[in-house]
C-alpha positions as CSV (number, residue, x, y, z in Angstrom):
1,X,-24.1,0.3,22.6
2,X,-21.7,1.7,20.0
3,X,-18.7,0.7,22.1
4,X,-19.9,-2.9,22.3
5,X,-20.3,-3.0,18.5
6,X,-16.8,-1.5,18.1
7,X,-15.3,-4.1,20.4
8,X,-17.0,-7.0,18.5
9,X,-15.8,-5.7,15.2
10,X,-12.3,-5.3,16.3
11,X,-12.2,-8.8,17.8
12,X,-13.4,-10.3,14.5
13,X,-10.7,-8.4,12.6
14,X,-7.9,-9.7,14.8
15,X,-9.5,-13.1,15.6
16,X,-7.2,-14.9,13.2
17,X,-4.1,-13.6,14.9
18,X,-5.4,-15.1,18.1
19,X,-6.0,-18.4,16.3
20,X,-2.5,-18.3,15.0
21,X,-1.1,-17.8,18.5
22,X,-3.3,-20.5,19.9
23,X,-2.2,-23.1,17.2
24,X,1.4,-22.3,17.8
25,X,1.1,-22.6,21.6
26,X,-0.8,-25.9,21.2
27,X,2.0,-27.4,19.1
28,X,4.6,-26.0,21.4
29,X,3.0,-28.0,24.2
30,X,2.5,-31.1,22.1
31,X,6.1,-31.1,20.7
32,X,7.8,-30.2,24.0
33,X,8.8,-26.8,22.6
34,X,10.5,-28.1,19.5
35,X,8.7,-25.5,17.3
36,X,10.1,-22.7,19.5
37,X,13.7,-23.2,18.5
38,X,15.4,-20.5,16.4
39,X,16.2,-23.1,13.6
40,X,12.5,-24.1,13.4
41,X,11.3,-20.4,13.3
42,X,13.7,-20.0,10.4
43,X,12.3,-23.1,8.7
44,X,8.8,-21.7,9.0
45,X,9.9,-18.7,6.9
46,X,11.8,-20.8,4.4
47,X,9.0,-23.4,4.0
48,X,6.1,-21.0,3.8
49,X,7.7,-18.2,1.7
50,X,6.1,-19.5,-1.5
51,X,2.7,-20.0,0.2
52,X,2.6,-16.4,1.4
53,X,3.5,-15.2,-2.1
54,X,0.8,-17.3,-3.7
55,X,-1.8,-16.4,-1.1
56,X,-1.2,-12.7,-1.8
57,X,-2.1,-13.2,-5.4
58,X,-4.8,-15.7,-4.7
59,X,-6.6,-13.2,-2.5
60,X,-7.2,-11.0,-5.5
61,X,-8.8,-13.9,-7.3
62,X,-10.9,-14.8,-4.2
63,X,-12.1,-11.2,-3.9
64,X,-13.7,-11.5,-7.3
65,X,-15.5,-14.6,-6.0
66,X,-13.3,-17.1,-7.8
67,X,-10.0,-19.1,-7.4
68,X,-7.0,-20.1,-9.5
69,X,-6.5,-23.8,-9.6
70,X,-3.4,-23.6,-11.9
71,X,-0.9,-21.9,-9.6
72,X,0.9,-25.1,-8.5
73,X,1.5,-26.1,-12.1
74,X,2.7,-22.7,-13.2
75,X,5.1,-22.6,-10.2
76,X,6.6,-25.9,-11.5
77,X,6.7,-24.6,-15.1
78,X,8.5,-21.4,-14.1
79,X,10.9,-23.3,-11.9
80,X,11.6,-25.8,-14.8
81,X,12.3,-22.8,-17.1
82,X,15.0,-21.5,-14.7
83,X,16.5,-25.0,-14.2
84,X,16.8,-25.8,-17.9
85,X,18.4,-22.4,-18.7
86,X,20.9,-22.5,-15.8
87,X,21.9,-26.1,-16.0
88,X,21.6,-27.0,-19.7
89,X,22.3,-23.6,-21.4
90,X,24.5,-22.0,-18.7
91,X,22.8,-18.6,-19.2
92,X,23.1,-15.6,-16.9
93,X,21.1,-15.9,-13.7
94,X,19.1,-12.7,-14.4
95,X,18.2,-13.9,-17.9
96,X,16.9,-17.1,-16.4
97,X,14.9,-15.2,-13.8
98,X,13.5,-12.8,-16.5
99,X,12.5,-15.8,-18.6
100,X,10.6,-17.4,-15.7
101,X,8.8,-14.1,-15.0
102,X,7.9,-13.9,-18.7
103,X,6.5,-17.5,-18.7
104,X,4.4,-16.6,-15.6
105,X,3.2,-13.4,-17.2
106,X,2.1,-15.2,-20.4
107,X,0.4,-18.0,-18.4
108,X,-1.5,-15.3,-16.4
109,X,-2.5,-13.5,-19.6
110,X,-3.6,-16.8,-21.2
111,X,-6.0,-17.4,-18.3
112,X,-7.1,-13.7,-18.2
113,X,-7.9,-13.7,-21.9
114,X,-10.3,-16.7,-21.7
115,X,-11.9,-15.5,-18.5
116,X,-12.3,-11.8,-19.4
117,X,-12.7,-11.8,-23.2
118,X,-14.4,-15.1,-23.9
119,X,-16.3,-15.4,-20.7
120,X,-15.2,-18.9,-19.8
121,X,-15.7,-19.6,-16.1
122,X,-12.4,-19.2,-14.1
123,X,-12.8,-22.6,-12.5
124,X,-12.7,-24.3,-16.0
125,X,-9.9,-22.1,-17.3
126,X,-7.6,-22.6,-14.3
127,X,-8.4,-26.3,-14.2
128,X,-7.2,-26.5,-17.8
129,X,-4.0,-24.5,-17.0
130,X,-3.4,-26.8,-14.1
131,X,-3.4,-29.8,-16.4
132,X,-1.5,-28.1,-19.3
133,X,1.1,-26.6,-17.0
134,X,1.9,-29.8,-15.3
135,X,2.1,-31.6,-18.6
136,X,4.4,-28.9,-20.1
137,X,6.6,-29.2,-17.0
138,X,7.0,-33.0,-17.3
139,X,7.7,-32.6,-21.1
140,X,10.3,-29.8,-20.6
141,X,12.1,-31.7,-17.8
142,X,11.6,-35.1,-19.4
143,X,10.4,-36.2,-15.9
144,X,13.9,-35.5,-14.6
145,X,15.3,-33.1,-11.9
146,X,17.5,-30.3,-13.1
147,X,20.2,-29.4,-10.6
148,X,22.2,-28.5,-8.7
149,X,21.5,-24.8,-9.4
150,X,24.3,-22.1,-8.9
151,X,24.9,-20.8,-5.4
152,X,24.2,-17.2,-6.4
153,X,20.8,-18.3,-7.5
154,X,20.0,-20.5,-4.5
155,X,20.7,-17.4,-2.3
156,X,17.2,-16.2,-3.3
157,X,15.5,-19.0,-1.5
158,X,18.1,-20.1,1.1
159,X,20.4,-17.1,1.7
160,X,20.5,-14.6,4.6
161,X,21.2,-10.9,4.8
162,X,24.6,-9.8,6.2
163,X,24.7,-10.1,10.0
164,X,26.3,-8.1,12.8
165,X,27.0,-10.7,15.5
166,X,27.3,-9.5,19.2
167,X,27.9,-11.7,22.2
168,X,24.7,-12.6,24.1
169,X,24.3,-15.1,26.9
170,X,25.8,-18.4,25.8
171,X,25.9,-17.5,22.1
172,X,25.5,-14.5,19.8
173,X,22.8,-12.2,18.7
174,X,22.3,-10.6,15.2
175,X,22.1,-6.8,15.7
176,X,20.5,-6.3,12.3
177,X,17.4,-8.3,13.5
178,X,17.1,-6.2,16.6
179,X,17.3,-3.0,14.6
180,X,14.7,-4.2,12.2
181,X,12.4,-5.2,15.1
182,X,12.8,-1.8,16.6
183,X,12.0,0.0,13.3
184,X,9.0,-2.3,12.8
185,X,7.8,-1.5,16.3
186,X,8.0,2.2,15.7
187,X,6.1,1.9,12.4
188,X,3.4,-0.3,13.9
189,X,2.7,2.2,16.8
190,X,2.9,5.2,14.5
191,X,0.4,3.6,12.1
192,X,-2.0,2.9,14.9
193,X,-1.8,6.5,16.2
194,X,-2.3,7.8,12.7
195,X,-5.3,5.6,12.2
196,X,-6.8,6.8,15.5
197,X,-6.2,10.5,14.7
198,X,-7.8,10.0,11.2
199,X,-10.9,8.5,12.8
200,X,-11.2,11.4,15.3
201,X,-10.6,14.0,12.5
202,X,-13.6,12.7,10.5
203,X,-15.8,11.9,13.5
204,X,-15.6,8.1,13.3
205,X,-15.9,5.9,16.4
206,X,-12.6,4.8,17.9
207,X,-11.8,1.6,19.8
208,X,-11.4,1.8,23.6
209,X,-7.8,2.7,24.8
210,X,-7.5,-0.6,26.7
211,X,-8.4,-2.6,23.6
212,X,-5.9,-0.7,21.4
213,X,-3.2,-1.1,24.1
214,X,-3.8,-4.9,24.3
215,X,-3.7,-5.3,20.6
216,X,-0.4,-3.3,20.2
217,X,1.2,-5.3,23.1
218,X,0.3,-8.6,21.5
219,X,1.5,-7.5,18.0
220,X,4.8,-6.1,19.4
221,X,5.4,-9.2,21.4
222,X,5.0,-11.4,18.3
223,X,7.4,-9.1,16.3
224,X,10.1,-9.1,19.0
225,X,9.8,-12.8,19.7
226,X,10.0,-13.6,16.0
227,X,13.1,-11.4,15.3
228,X,14.8,-12.5,18.5
229,X,14.6,-16.1,17.3
230,X,16.0,-15.2,13.9
231,X,18.7,-13.1,15.7
232,X,19.7,-16.3,17.6
233,X,20.1,-18.2,14.3
234,X,21.5,-16.9,11.1
235,X,19.7,-13.6,10.8
236,X,17.1,-12.5,8.4
237,X,16.4,-14.9,5.5
238,X,16.4,-13.1,2.1
239,X,13.0,-14.7,1.3
240,X,11.6,-12.8,4.2
241,X,12.6,-9.6,2.5
242,X,10.9,-10.7,-0.7
243,X,7.7,-11.6,1.2
244,X,7.7,-8.4,3.2
245,X,8.1,-6.3,0.0
246,X,5.2,-8.1,-1.8
247,X,2.9,-8.0,1.2
248,X,3.5,-4.3,1.7
249,X,3.0,-3.6,-2.0
250,X,-0.3,-5.5,-2.3
251,X,-1.6,-4.2,1.0
252,X,-1.1,-0.7,-0.5
253,X,-2.7,-1.7,-3.8
254,X,-5.8,-3.3,-2.2
255,X,-6.4,-0.5,0.4
256,X,-5.2,2.7,-1.2
257,X,-5.6,2.5,-5.0
258,X,-8.5,2.7,-7.4
259,X,-7.5,-0.7,-8.9
260,X,-7.9,-2.3,-5.4
261,X,-11.3,-0.7,-4.8
262,X,-12.5,-2.0,-8.2
263,X,-11.6,-5.6,-7.2
264,X,-13.7,-5.3,-4.0
265,X,-16.6,-3.7,-6.0
266,X,-16.5,-6.5,-8.6
267,X,-16.5,-9.2,-5.9
268,X,-19.3,-7.5,-4.0
269,X,-21.7,-7.0,-6.9
270,X,-20.5,-7.4,-10.5
271,X,-23.6,-5.8,-12.1
272,X,-23.5,-2.8,-9.8
273,X,-19.8,-2.4,-10.5
274,X,-20.5,-2.4,-14.3
275,X,-23.2,0.1,-13.8
276,X,-20.9,2.4,-11.9
277,X,-18.5,2.4,-14.9
278,X,-15.9,-0.2,-13.8
279,X,-14.6,-2.3,-16.7
280,X,-15.0,-5.7,-15.0
281,X,-13.4,-7.6,-17.9
282,X,-10.2,-5.5,-17.5
283,X,-10.2,-6.2,-13.7
284,X,-10.5,-9.9,-14.3
285,X,-7.7,-9.8,-16.9
286,X,-5.2,-8.0,-14.7
287,X,-6.1,-10.1,-11.6
288,X,-5.3,-13.4,-13.3
289,X,-2.3,-11.9,-15.1
290,X,-0.9,-10.8,-11.8
291,X,-1.5,-14.3,-10.4
292,X,0.7,-15.7,-13.2
293,X,3.5,-13.3,-12.3
294,X,3.4,-14.2,-8.6
295,X,3.4,-17.9,-9.6
296,X,6.7,-17.1,-11.3
297,X,8.1,-15.4,-8.2
298,X,7.1,-18.4,-6.1
299,X,8.6,-20.8,-8.6
300,X,11.9,-18.9,-8.5
301,X,11.9,-18.9,-4.7
302,X,11.0,-22.6,-4.5
303,X,13.6,-23.8,-7.0
304,X,16.2,-21.6,-5.3
305,X,15.5,-23.1,-1.9
306,X,15.6,-26.7,-3.3
307,X,18.6,-25.9,-5.5
308,X,16.9,-27.8,-8.3
309,X,13.8,-27.8,-10.5
310,X,11.6,-30.9,-10.2
311,X,8.6,-32.1,-12.2
312,X,6.5,-32.4,-9.0
313,X,7.3,-29.0,-7.7
314,X,4.2,-27.0,-6.7
315,X,2.1,-30.1,-6.1
316,X,-1.1,-29.0,-4.3
317,X,0.2,-25.4,-3.8
318,X,-3.1,-24.1,-5.1
319,X,-4.8,-25.8,-2.2
320,X,-2.6,-24.2,0.4
321,X,-3.0,-20.7,-1.2
322,X,-6.8,-21.0,-1.4
323,X,-7.0,-22.3,2.1
324,X,-4.8,-19.5,3.4
325,X,-7.2,-16.9,2.0
326,X,-10.4,-18.5,3.4
327,X,-8.8,-19.3,6.8
328,X,-7.6,-15.6,6.8
329,X,-11.2,-14.4,6.7
330,X,-11.9,-13.9,3.0
331,X,-15.5,-14.3,2.0
332,X,-16.4,-17.3,-0.2
333,X,-18.7,-15.1,-2.3
334,X,-16.0,-12.5,-2.8
335,X,-15.8,-8.8,-2.0
336,X,-14.4,-9.3,1.5
337,X,-10.9,-10.1,2.7
338,X,-7.5,-8.5,3.4
339,X,-3.9,-9.1,2.4
340,X,-2.8,-9.4,6.1
341,X,-5.6,-11.9,6.7
342,X,-4.3,-14.0,3.8
343,X,-0.8,-13.8,5.2
344,X,-2.0,-14.8,8.7
345,X,-3.9,-17.7,7.1
346,X,-0.8,-18.8,5.2
347,X,1.2,-18.9,8.5
348,X,-1.6,-20.8,10.2
349,X,-1.4,-23.4,7.5
350,X,2.4,-23.4,7.8
351,X,2.3,-23.8,11.6
352,X,-0.1,-26.7,11.2
353,X,2.2,-28.4,8.6
354,X,5.3,-27.8,10.7
355,X,3.7,-28.7,14.0
356,X,2.2,-32.0,12.7
357,X,5.5,-33.0,11.1
358,X,7.4,-32.3,14.4
359,X,4.8,-34.3,16.3
360,X,5.2,-37.2,13.9
361,X,1.8,-37.3,12.2
362,X,1.8,-38.8,8.8
363,X,1.0,-36.8,5.7
364,X,-2.3,-38.6,5.4
365,X,-3.4,-37.3,8.8
366,X,-2.1,-33.9,8.0
367,X,-4.3,-33.7,5.0
368,X,-7.4,-34.6,7.1
369,X,-6.6,-31.9,9.6
370,X,-6.0,-29.2,7.0
371,X,-9.2,-30.2,5.2
372,X,-11.1,-30.0,8.5
373,X,-9.6,-26.5,9.3
374,X,-10.5,-25.2,5.8
375,X,-14.1,-26.6,6.0
376,X,-14.5,-25.1,9.5
377,X,-13.3,-21.6,8.4
378,X,-15.7,-21.5,5.4
379,X,-18.6,-22.8,7.5
380,X,-18.1,-20.1,10.1
381,X,-18.0,-17.5,7.4
382,X,-21.3,-18.7,5.8
383,X,-23.1,-19.1,9.2
384,X,-22.1,-15.6,10.3
385,X,-23.5,-14.1,7.1
386,X,-26.8,-16.0,7.5
387,X,-27.1,-14.7,11.1
388,X,-26.6,-11.1,9.8
389,X,-29.1,-11.7,7.0
C-alpha cells in the first residue's frame, strides 16, 4: 500500500516533465522535425530566457497566494533605462546595468511598501504598477526605439561562451557542451543517491529502484539531447548561464533557507504563520522587492537580445510568467509549488509558442491555445484538491 502511494506521489511530481516531452514530440511530428534542429533549440533558450527569469520570481509571489501583474511594464522600464543611458548619454555599460537594477529594485520596493505596510491588495498594487510602468516607459522613450545597443552589451542576451570545436560527422561538435553535460549528469545522479541515502537514514519511505532508474534515464536523456543540439550549433548561450545561476540560487533559497520556508508558511496559512512568529509583512515586502530586481534582469536580457529598447517590450510577459507557475504545478491558493516546476512550466509555454509559430498558426490561435492550457492546469489543480478534501 505504501509503495503504491509513493509511486503516485512521484508520478505527480514529475508529471509536468512528461507533459513537456509530450508537447515537444507532438510539435516535432506536426512540423516534420523542424523544432528538433540545433538552431531551433538555441532559439528556445534565447526566446524563453526572460520568461524563466520572471517565472522564478513570480513563483515566490504565487506561493503567497498572489501574483504580480506589473512585471511586463517594469521589464520595459528597465530596458528603456539601459537604452537611454547607452544611446543618448554614452555611459559605461556597467553603470547602465546598475541603473536598470536600481530602477527594478525601487519598483519592487514601491509595490512591497503598499502591499506590506499599507495593506493594499497585491492585485490592485501591481495593476497600478503595470499602468504606471508602461506610461513611464512611453514617456521616457517618447514612443521611440533606442538602438542599436553596443555589441559588448548585446552579448548578454545574444552571445555564446567560448567553444572548443572538434570534428564530428559532417560538421563539428563543441567540446565545452559535452563536458558540461557530463558534469551535469554526475551531479544529477549524485543528488539522487544523496536523497535516497538521506531518506534511508531517517527511516523515510523510498521510491522503488525501477522508478528511480526510469526517472534518471529520462532526465539524463533530456540533458544529453539538449547539450548535443547546442554543441552542433554555436555552443552554450550566455543567457543559459544566467538562467542556470538564478534557478540554482532560488532553488536553494526556497528549499534550504528559513526565508524560503516562511514563504511557504505564509501561503499555506497566513494567520498560523503570524502566530508562529513569522513577520508576514516583511515576507511580502521582500518577495515583491525581489520580483522587481528580477524584472530588471529580464529587461536587461531582453534589450540585449533585441539590441534595442522599445516601448512595447515586455507586453504580456506577466501572463507568460503567471501561466508558467500554474502550469508547473503551483497551487492557486498558494503555499505549494517549486522552482523547477515553474521552469518546466516556462519551457512548456515556450515550446507551445515555438511549435505553433513553426506550424504556421496565427498569434490569435496561439493565445486561444495558451489560455486553454492555463485554464486546464488550474482546473486540474482545483479538482485534485477537492477530491482530497
